[in-house]
A tleap script that builds the chain and sets N, CA, C and O, in Angstrom:
source leaprc.protein.ff14SB
mol = sequence {
  NMET ASN PHE GLY LEU ASP ILE ARG PRO SER
  LEU SER LYS PRO THR GLY VAL GLY SER TYR
  VAL ALA ALA LEU ALA GLN ARG LEU PRO GLU
  LYS ALA PRO GLU ASP ARG PHE TYR LEU PHE
  SER ALA SER LEU ARG GLU ARG TYR PRO ASP
  ARG VAL TRP PRO GLU ASN ALA VAL LEU VAL
  ASP ARG ARG LEU PRO VAL ARG ALA LEU ASN
  TYR ALA TRP ASN ARG LEU GLU TRP PRO PRO
  LEU ASP ARG MET VAL GLY ALA PRO LEU ASP
  LEU VAL HIE SER PRO HIE PRO LEU CLEU
}
set mol.1.N position { 9.573 -13.533 -4.156 }
set mol.1.CA position { 8.455 -12.249 -4.638 }
set mol.1.C position { 8.628 -11.253 -3.634 }
set mol.1.O position { 8.881 -11.304 -2.430 }
set mol.2.N position { 8.350 -9.994 -4.746 }
set mol.2.CA position { 8.213 -8.419 -3.932 }
set mol.2.C position { 6.040 -8.395 -4.611 }
set mol.2.O position { 5.408 -8.440 -5.667 }
set mol.3.N position { 5.760 -8.289 -2.975 }
set mol.3.CA position { 4.380 -8.190 -3.508 }
set mol.3.C position { 4.208 -6.400 -2.908 }
set mol.3.O position { 4.920 -5.876 -2.051 }
set mol.4.N position { 3.036 -5.734 -3.676 }
set mol.4.CA position { 2.913 -4.081 -3.410 }
set mol.4.C position { 1.495 -4.464 -2.850 }
set mol.4.O position { 0.731 -4.953 -3.681 }
set mol.5.N position { 1.165 -4.360 -1.943 }
set mol.5.CA position { -0.643 -3.581 -1.300 }
set mol.5.C position { -0.507 -3.000 -0.809 }
set mol.5.O position { 0.334 -2.846 0.076 }
set mol.6.N position { -1.970 -1.894 -1.487 }
set mol.6.CA position { -1.985 -0.816 -1.651 }
set mol.6.C position { -2.972 -0.985 -0.416 }
set mol.6.O position { -4.069 -1.532 -0.519 }
set mol.7.N position { -2.383 -0.371 0.949 }
set mol.7.CA position { -3.437 0.155 1.715 }
set mol.7.C position { -4.158 1.106 2.345 }
set mol.7.O position { -4.925 0.942 3.294 }
set mol.8.N position { -3.900 2.057 1.811 }
set mol.8.CA position { -4.672 3.454 1.746 }
set mol.8.C position { -6.118 3.207 2.074 }
set mol.8.O position { -6.482 4.109 2.828 }
set mol.9.N position { -7.180 2.293 1.806 }
set mol.9.CA position { -8.565 2.227 2.824 }
set mol.9.C position { -8.348 2.152 4.131 }
set mol.9.O position { -9.061 2.837 4.866 }
set mol.10.N position { -7.387 1.363 4.661 }
set mol.10.CA position { -6.926 1.139 6.158 }
set mol.10.C position { -6.163 2.153 6.851 }
set mol.10.O position { -5.625 1.890 7.926 }
set mol.11.N position { -6.066 3.464 6.232 }
set mol.11.CA position { -5.248 4.181 7.037 }
set mol.11.C position { -6.323 5.243 7.730 }
set mol.11.O position { -5.530 6.185 7.720 }
set mol.12.N position { -6.857 5.498 7.994 }
set mol.12.CA position { -8.109 5.880 8.919 }
set mol.12.C position { -9.402 5.582 9.249 }
set mol.12.O position { -10.321 5.733 8.445 }
set mol.13.N position { -9.575 5.111 10.524 }
set mol.13.CA position { -10.776 4.787 10.987 }
set mol.13.C position { -11.338 3.483 10.341 }
set mol.13.O position { -12.554 3.385 10.176 }
set mol.14.N position { -10.427 2.399 9.941 }
set mol.14.CA position { -11.141 1.508 8.742 }
set mol.14.C position { -12.161 0.954 9.290 }
set mol.14.O position { -12.316 0.684 10.481 }
set mol.15.N position { -13.222 0.695 7.972 }
set mol.15.CA position { -13.874 -0.381 8.564 }
set mol.15.C position { -14.137 -0.821 6.672 }
set mol.15.O position { -13.746 -0.325 5.616 }
set mol.16.N position { -15.242 -2.325 7.160 }
set mol.16.CA position { -15.143 -2.836 5.946 }
set mol.16.C position { -14.238 -2.825 5.464 }
set mol.16.O position { -13.306 -3.105 6.217 }
set mol.17.N position { -13.812 -2.503 3.878 }
set mol.17.CA position { -12.376 -2.845 3.534 }
set mol.17.C position { -11.588 -2.265 3.941 }
set mol.17.O position { -10.572 -2.959 3.976 }
set mol.18.N position { -11.417 -1.275 4.322 }
set mol.18.CA position { -10.158 -0.812 5.232 }
set mol.18.C position { -9.964 -2.100 6.343 }
set mol.18.O position { -8.763 -2.321 6.191 }
set mol.19.N position { -10.352 -2.905 7.188 }
set mol.19.CA position { -10.495 -3.505 8.331 }
set mol.19.C position { -9.570 -4.928 7.079 }
set mol.19.O position { -8.380 -5.219 7.200 }
set mol.20.N position { -10.371 -5.464 6.174 }
set mol.20.CA position { -9.864 -6.343 5.208 }
set mol.20.C position { -8.467 -6.248 5.099 }
set mol.20.O position { -7.670 -7.076 5.538 }
set mol.21.N position { -8.136 -4.985 4.368 }
set mol.21.CA position { -6.741 -4.590 3.921 }
set mol.21.C position { -5.893 -4.655 4.785 }
set mol.21.O position { -4.933 -5.414 4.658 }
set mol.22.N position { -6.106 -3.645 6.167 }
set mol.22.CA position { -5.126 -4.159 7.630 }
set mol.22.C position { -4.849 -5.830 7.730 }
set mol.22.O position { -3.764 -6.308 8.062 }
set mol.23.N position { -5.823 -6.469 7.443 }
set mol.23.CA position { -5.674 -7.599 8.370 }
set mol.23.C position { -4.514 -8.524 7.253 }
set mol.23.O position { -3.603 -9.314 7.501 }
set mol.24.N position { -5.112 -7.936 5.877 }
set mol.24.CA position { -4.237 -8.814 4.902 }
set mol.24.C position { -2.709 -8.387 4.782 }
set mol.24.O position { -1.851 -8.998 4.146 }
set mol.25.N position { -2.533 -7.195 5.533 }
set mol.25.CA position { -1.002 -6.129 5.392 }
set mol.25.C position { -0.296 -6.815 6.192 }
set mol.25.O position { 0.872 -7.156 6.005 }
set mol.26.N position { -0.953 -7.045 7.103 }
set mol.26.CA position { -0.327 -8.399 8.883 }
set mol.26.C position { -0.116 -9.512 8.658 }
set mol.26.O position { 0.858 -10.113 9.111 }
set mol.27.N position { -1.485 -10.298 7.481 }
set mol.27.CA position { -1.568 -11.794 7.923 }
set mol.27.C position { -0.442 -12.166 5.935 }
set mol.27.O position { 0.286 -13.156 5.862 }
set mol.28.N position { -0.522 -11.645 5.277 }
set mol.28.CA position { 0.421 -12.062 4.465 }
set mol.28.C position { 1.696 -12.398 4.065 }
set mol.28.O position { 2.314 -13.187 3.350 }
set mol.29.N position { 1.904 -10.986 5.221 }
set mol.29.CA position { 3.788 -11.477 4.950 }
set mol.29.C position { 4.087 -12.710 6.209 }
set mol.29.O position { 4.846 -13.654 5.986 }
set mol.30.N position { 3.581 -12.584 7.146 }
set mol.30.CA position { 3.190 -13.791 7.842 }
set mol.30.C position { 3.083 -15.167 7.083 }
set mol.30.O position { 3.864 -16.093 7.303 }
set mol.31.N position { 2.253 -15.216 6.347 }
set mol.31.CA position { 2.104 -16.682 5.706 }
set mol.31.C position { 3.114 -17.190 4.817 }
set mol.31.O position { 3.335 -18.379 4.585 }
set mol.32.N position { 3.912 -15.844 4.175 }
set mol.32.CA position { 5.079 -15.890 3.077 }
set mol.32.C position { 6.369 -15.461 3.142 }
set mol.32.O position { 6.887 -14.670 2.354 }
set mol.33.N position { 7.128 -16.215 4.502 }
set mol.33.CA position { 8.122 -15.250 5.285 }
set mol.33.C position { 9.398 -15.169 4.433 }
set mol.33.O position { 10.437 -14.595 4.758 }
set mol.34.N position { 9.130 -15.901 3.174 }
set mol.34.CA position { 10.572 -15.858 2.019 }
set mol.34.C position { 10.026 -14.760 0.962 }
set mol.34.O position { 10.529 -14.562 -0.143 }
set mol.35.N position { 8.992 -14.135 1.458 }
set mol.35.CA position { 8.500 -13.134 -0.115 }
set mol.35.C position { 9.084 -11.541 0.741 }
set mol.35.O position { 9.689 -11.437 1.808 }
set mol.36.N position { 8.586 -10.380 -0.283 }
set mol.36.CA position { 8.853 -9.632 0.279 }
set mol.36.C position { 7.566 -8.684 0.188 }
set mol.36.O position { 7.087 -8.842 -0.935 }
set mol.37.N position { 6.757 -7.686 0.989 }
set mol.37.CA position { 5.710 -7.066 0.905 }
set mol.37.C position { 5.849 -5.411 1.747 }
set mol.37.O position { 5.880 -4.890 2.862 }
set mol.38.N position { 5.918 -4.991 -0.277 }
set mol.38.CA position { 5.901 -2.989 0.192 }
set mol.38.C position { 4.189 -2.634 0.691 }
set mol.38.O position { 3.284 -2.840 -0.117 }
set mol.39.N position { 3.976 -2.243 1.698 }
set mol.39.CA position { 3.058 -1.721 1.939 }
set mol.39.C position { 2.277 -0.374 1.624 }
set mol.39.O position { 1.789 -0.014 2.696 }
set mol.40.N position { 1.983 0.423 0.737 }
set mol.40.CA position { 1.556 1.356 0.351 }
set mol.40.C position { 0.596 2.485 0.459 }
set mol.40.O position { -0.366 2.637 -0.293 }
set mol.41.N position { 0.929 3.286 1.469 }
set mol.41.CA position { -0.062 4.256 1.476 }
set mol.41.C position { 0.356 5.353 1.178 }
set mol.41.O position { 1.545 5.610 0.990 }
set mol.42.N position { -1.062 6.561 1.054 }
set mol.42.CA position { -0.347 7.901 0.496 }
set mol.42.C position { -1.738 9.544 1.241 }
set mol.42.O position { -2.955 9.497 1.425 }
set mol.43.N position { -1.129 10.253 1.364 }
set mol.43.CA position { -1.819 11.450 2.293 }
set mol.43.C position { -0.794 12.148 2.356 }
set mol.43.O position { 0.418 11.961 2.464 }
set mol.44.N position { -1.846 13.424 2.225 }
set mol.44.CA position { -0.657 14.804 2.202 }
set mol.44.C position { -1.147 15.262 3.612 }
set mol.44.O position { -0.480 16.244 3.940 }
set mol.45.N position { -2.124 14.901 4.643 }
set mol.45.CA position { -2.075 15.144 5.963 }
set mol.45.C position { -2.051 13.945 7.188 }
set mol.45.O position { -1.617 14.106 8.329 }
set mol.46.N position { -2.803 12.366 6.462 }
set mol.46.CA position { -3.032 11.799 7.558 }
set mol.46.C position { -1.782 10.734 6.976 }
set mol.46.O position { -1.492 10.547 5.795 }
set mol.47.N position { -1.182 10.140 8.121 }
set mol.47.CA position { -0.204 9.148 8.751 }
set mol.47.C position { -0.744 7.671 9.348 }
set mol.47.O position { -1.463 7.367 10.300 }
set mol.48.N position { -0.027 6.895 8.295 }
set mol.48.CA position { -0.745 5.567 8.690 }
set mol.48.C position { 0.134 5.461 10.188 }
set mol.48.O position { 1.364 5.512 10.174 }
set mol.49.N position { -0.483 5.340 11.206 }
set mol.49.CA position { -0.500 4.416 12.577 }
set mol.49.C position { 0.814 3.891 12.867 }
set mol.49.O position { 1.592 3.321 12.102 }
set mol.50.N position { 0.936 4.166 14.072 }
set mol.50.CA position { 2.719 3.374 13.867 }
set mol.50.C position { 1.978 1.783 14.664 }
set mol.50.O position { 1.214 1.785 15.629 }
set mol.51.N position { 2.528 0.445 13.850 }
set mol.51.CA position { 2.208 -0.749 14.522 }
set mol.51.C position { 3.624 -1.286 13.900 }
set mol.51.O position { 4.535 -0.704 13.310 }
set mol.52.N position { 3.379 -2.878 14.352 }
set mol.52.CA position { 4.473 -3.644 14.306 }
set mol.52.C position { 4.202 -4.682 13.266 }
set mol.52.O position { 3.249 -5.460 13.231 }
set mol.53.N position { 5.333 -4.551 12.308 }
set mol.53.CA position { 4.977 -5.359 10.979 }
set mol.53.C position { 6.239 -6.421 11.015 }
set mol.53.O position { 7.367 -6.476 11.506 }
set mol.54.N position { 5.498 -7.114 10.319 }
set mol.54.CA position { 6.710 -8.755 9.837 }
set mol.54.C position { 7.868 -8.325 9.387 }
set mol.54.O position { 7.953 -7.316 8.687 }
set mol.55.N position { 8.806 -8.990 9.714 }
set mol.55.CA position { 9.995 -8.406 9.340 }
set mol.55.C position { 10.237 -8.696 7.509 }
set mol.55.O position { 11.344 -8.308 7.135 }
set mol.56.N position { 9.569 -9.158 6.667 }
set mol.56.CA position { 9.363 -8.821 5.749 }
set mol.56.C position { 8.452 -8.175 4.679 }
set mol.56.O position { 8.279 -8.261 3.463 }
set mol.57.N position { 7.869 -7.368 5.915 }
set mol.57.CA position { 6.859 -6.260 5.302 }
set mol.57.C position { 7.374 -4.777 5.309 }
set mol.57.O position { 7.729 -4.377 6.417 }
set mol.58.N position { 7.484 -3.815 4.177 }
set mol.58.CA position { 7.784 -2.796 4.387 }
set mol.58.C position { 6.292 -1.670 4.001 }
set mol.58.O position { 5.416 -1.728 3.138 }
set mol.59.N position { 6.621 -0.584 5.268 }
set mol.59.CA position { 5.394 0.726 4.627 }
set mol.59.C position { 6.161 1.817 4.275 }
set mol.59.O position { 7.010 2.423 4.929 }
set mol.60.N position { 5.600 2.051 2.748 }
set mol.60.CA position { 6.041 2.832 2.368 }
set mol.60.C position { 4.628 3.881 2.532 }
set mol.60.O position { 3.550 3.700 1.965 }
set mol.61.N position { 5.015 5.135 3.573 }
set mol.61.CA position { 3.978 5.927 3.623 }
set mol.61.C position { 4.621 7.517 2.670 }
set mol.61.O position { 5.518 8.283 3.022 }
set mol.62.N position { 3.907 7.557 1.641 }
set mol.62.CA position { 3.881 8.967 1.112 }
set mol.62.C position { 3.327 10.114 1.368 }
set mol.62.O position { 2.111 10.115 1.556 }
set mol.63.N position { 3.919 11.117 1.425 }
set mol.63.CA position { 3.216 12.517 1.822 }
set mol.63.C position { 2.716 13.129 0.357 }
set mol.63.O position { 3.403 14.021 -0.140 }
set mol.64.N position { 1.757 12.752 -0.206 }
set mol.64.CA position { 1.465 13.024 -1.437 }
set mol.64.C position { 0.126 13.357 -1.203 }
set mol.64.O position { -0.540 12.615 -0.480 }
set mol.65.N position { -0.563 14.742 -1.892 }
set mol.65.CA position { -2.262 14.671 -1.884 }
set mol.65.C position { -2.406 13.479 -2.795 }
set mol.65.O position { -1.648 12.991 -3.633 }
set mol.66.N position { -3.989 13.059 -2.241 }
set mol.66.CA position { -4.397 11.810 -2.724 }
set mol.66.C position { -5.167 11.470 -4.110 }
set mol.66.O position { -5.155 10.480 -4.841 }
set mol.67.N position { -5.885 12.796 -4.161 }
set mol.67.CA position { -6.681 13.431 -5.427 }
set mol.67.C position { -5.348 13.958 -6.828 }
set mol.67.O position { -5.479 13.756 -8.035 }
set mol.68.N position { -4.398 14.507 -6.269 }
set mol.68.CA position { -3.541 14.194 -7.422 }
set mol.68.C position { -2.739 13.129 -7.642 }
set mol.68.O position { -1.916 13.126 -8.557 }
set mol.69.N position { -2.921 12.068 -6.770 }
set mol.69.CA position { -2.346 10.848 -6.930 }
set mol.69.C position { -3.264 10.264 -7.642 }
set mol.69.O position { -3.064 10.243 -8.856 }
set mol.70.N position { -4.190 9.796 -7.250 }
set mol.70.CA position { -5.568 9.538 -8.275 }
set mol.70.C position { -5.435 9.871 -9.828 }
set mol.70.O position { -5.220 9.093 -10.757 }
set mol.71.N position { -5.632 11.301 -9.844 }
set mol.71.CA position { -5.274 11.755 -11.226 }
set mol.71.C position { -4.397 11.423 -12.164 }
set mol.71.O position { -4.587 11.309 -13.375 }
set mol.72.N position { -3.300 11.253 -11.464 }
set mol.72.CA position { -2.008 10.590 -12.337 }
set mol.72.C position { -2.167 9.040 -12.674 }
set mol.72.O position { -1.380 8.617 -13.521 }
set mol.73.N position { -2.937 8.274 -12.212 }
set mol.73.CA position { -2.798 7.151 -12.187 }
set mol.73.C position { -3.669 6.917 -12.826 }
set mol.73.O position { -3.766 5.804 -13.343 }
set mol.74.N position { -4.748 8.030 -13.041 }
set mol.74.CA position { -6.195 7.469 -14.109 }
set mol.74.C position { -6.214 7.873 -15.161 }
set mol.74.O position { -6.708 7.331 -16.150 }
set mol.75.N position { -5.552 9.117 -15.075 }
set mol.75.CA position { -5.501 9.775 -16.563 }
set mol.75.C position { -3.902 9.936 -17.149 }
set mol.75.O position { -3.680 10.162 -18.339 }
set mol.76.N position { -2.931 9.801 -16.229 }
set mol.76.CA position { -1.363 9.265 -16.987 }
set mol.76.C position { -0.822 7.845 -17.238 }
set mol.76.O position { 0.033 7.445 -18.028 }
set mol.77.N position { -1.729 7.075 -16.145 }
set mol.77.CA position { -1.187 5.721 -15.872 }
set mol.77.C position { 0.405 5.761 -15.216 }
set mol.77.O position { 1.241 4.860 -15.288 }
set mol.78.N position { 0.526 6.905 -14.652 }
set mol.78.CA position { 1.789 7.609 -13.819 }
set mol.78.C position { 1.780 8.175 -12.584 }
set mol.78.O position { 1.042 9.127 -12.329 }
set mol.79.N position { 2.553 7.673 -11.755 }
set mol.79.CA position { 3.813 6.675 -11.670 }
set mol.79.C position { 3.283 5.766 -11.303 }
set mol.79.O position { 2.185 5.688 -10.752 }
set mol.80.N position { 4.274 4.680 -11.667 }
set mol.80.CA position { 4.202 2.902 -11.441 }
set mol.80.C position { 4.377 2.970 -9.920 }
set mol.80.O position { 4.928 3.820 -9.221 }
set mol.81.N position { 3.796 1.914 -9.634 }
set mol.81.CA position { 3.966 1.771 -7.890 }
set mol.81.C position { 5.236 0.915 -8.019 }
set mol.81.O position { 5.635 0.858 -6.856 }
set mol.82.N position { 5.975 0.314 -8.675 }
set mol.82.CA position { 7.294 0.250 -7.989 }
set mol.82.C position { 7.829 1.517 -7.605 }
set mol.82.O position { 7.885 1.713 -6.391 }
set mol.83.N position { 8.375 2.733 -8.627 }
set mol.83.CA position { 8.708 3.670 -8.438 }
set mol.83.C position { 8.378 4.526 -6.811 }
set mol.83.O position { 9.157 5.180 -6.117 }
set mol.84.N position { 7.160 4.250 -6.632 }
set mol.84.CA position { 7.106 4.581 -5.293 }
set mol.84.C position { 7.067 4.031 -4.176 }
set mol.84.O position { 6.923 4.618 -3.104 }
set mol.85.N position { 7.223 2.576 -4.378 }
set mol.85.CA position { 7.768 1.894 -3.278 }
set mol.85.C position { 9.550 1.332 -2.971 }
set mol.85.O position { 10.099 0.465 -2.291 }
set mol.86.N position { 10.078 2.702 -4.177 }
set mol.86.CA position { 11.644 1.859 -5.026 }
set mol.86.C position { 12.245 0.372 -5.017 }
set mol.86.O position { 13.397 -0.023 -4.839 }
set mol.87.N position { 11.069 -0.295 -5.267 }
set mol.87.CA position { 11.340 -1.576 -5.317 }
set mol.87.C position { 11.227 -2.039 -6.843 }
set mol.87.O position { 11.286 -1.074 -7.605 }
set mol.88.N position { 11.086 -3.203 -7.442 }
set mol.88.CA position { 10.657 -4.058 -8.650 }
set mol.88.C position { 9.589 -4.503 -8.055 }
set mol.88.O position { 9.857 -4.619 -6.859 }
set mol.89.N position { 8.104 -4.932 -8.355 }
set mol.89.CA position { 7.082 -5.175 -7.733 }
set mol.89.C position { 6.754 -6.629 -8.586 }
set mol.89.O position { 6.603 -6.521 -9.803 }
set mol.90.N position { 6.661 -7.769 -8.060 }
set mol.90.CA position { 5.920 -8.914 -9.277 }
set mol.90.C position { 4.768 -9.246 -9.289 }
set mol.90.O position { 4.299 -9.942 -10.189 }
set mol.91.N position { 3.971 -8.731 -8.107 }
set mol.91.CA position { 2.599 -8.197 -8.120 }
set mol.91.C position { 1.565 -7.215 -7.358 }
set mol.91.O position { 1.837 -7.092 -6.163 }
set mol.92.N position { 1.128 -6.934 -7.529 }
set mol.92.CA position { 0.606 -5.859 -7.274 }
set mol.92.C position { -1.132 -6.067 -6.827 }
set mol.92.O position { -1.927 -6.395 -7.708 }
set mol.93.N position { -1.598 -5.842 -5.401 }
set mol.93.CA position { -3.085 -5.656 -5.355 }
set mol.93.C position { -3.559 -4.678 -4.856 }
set mol.93.O position { -2.953 -4.174 -3.910 }
set mol.94.N position { -4.825 -4.073 -5.336 }
set mol.94.CA position { -5.267 -2.507 -4.716 }
set mol.94.C position { -6.849 -2.984 -4.823 }
set mol.94.O position { -7.359 -3.307 -5.896 }
set mol.95.N position { -7.616 -2.982 -3.441 }
set mol.95.CA position { -8.723 -2.365 -3.893 }
set mol.95.C position { -9.345 -1.348 -4.184 }
set mol.95.O position { -10.563 -1.293 -4.015 }
set mol.96.N position { -8.452 -0.059 -4.814 }
set mol.96.CA position { -8.901 0.771 -5.084 }
set mol.96.C position { -8.746 0.626 -7.151 }
set mol.96.O position { -7.743 0.328 -7.799 }
set mol.97.N position { -9.870 0.904 -7.558 }
set mol.97.CA position { -10.019 0.576 -9.389 }
set mol.97.C position { -8.863 1.263 -9.938 }
set mol.97.O position { -8.370 0.743 -10.939 }
set mol.98.N position { -8.222 2.531 -9.403 }
set mol.98.CA position { -7.285 3.320 -10.101 }
set mol.98.C position { -5.591 2.968 -10.202 }
set mol.98.O position { -4.660 3.423 -10.867 }
set mol.99.N position { -5.708 2.124 -9.380 }
set mol.99.CA position { -4.447 1.560 -9.136 }
set mol.99.C position { -3.910 0.238 -10.183 }
set mol.99.O position { -2.810 -0.285 -10.003 }
savepdb mol mol.pdb
quit
């Protein structure tokens, strides 16, 4: 299966939800090595810090203005996350209500 995980809350100085999401991003792929995980992040200025991910995890870090992306998802329900990560997704998890 292909899983999408919105890791934006863990982008910079994660606390609370961000720390939880960072732990999910690391441990879920380890627990399901036969599945593929697409870890999605987006920000115009900030980049996700370098880290070693499990082999079945792909970081998809898009250089996009977050406000514009949130507006598009909230008002237009576009673009689908499948398109953002470049793969068909079977299941998506996001701690953010707009996705």
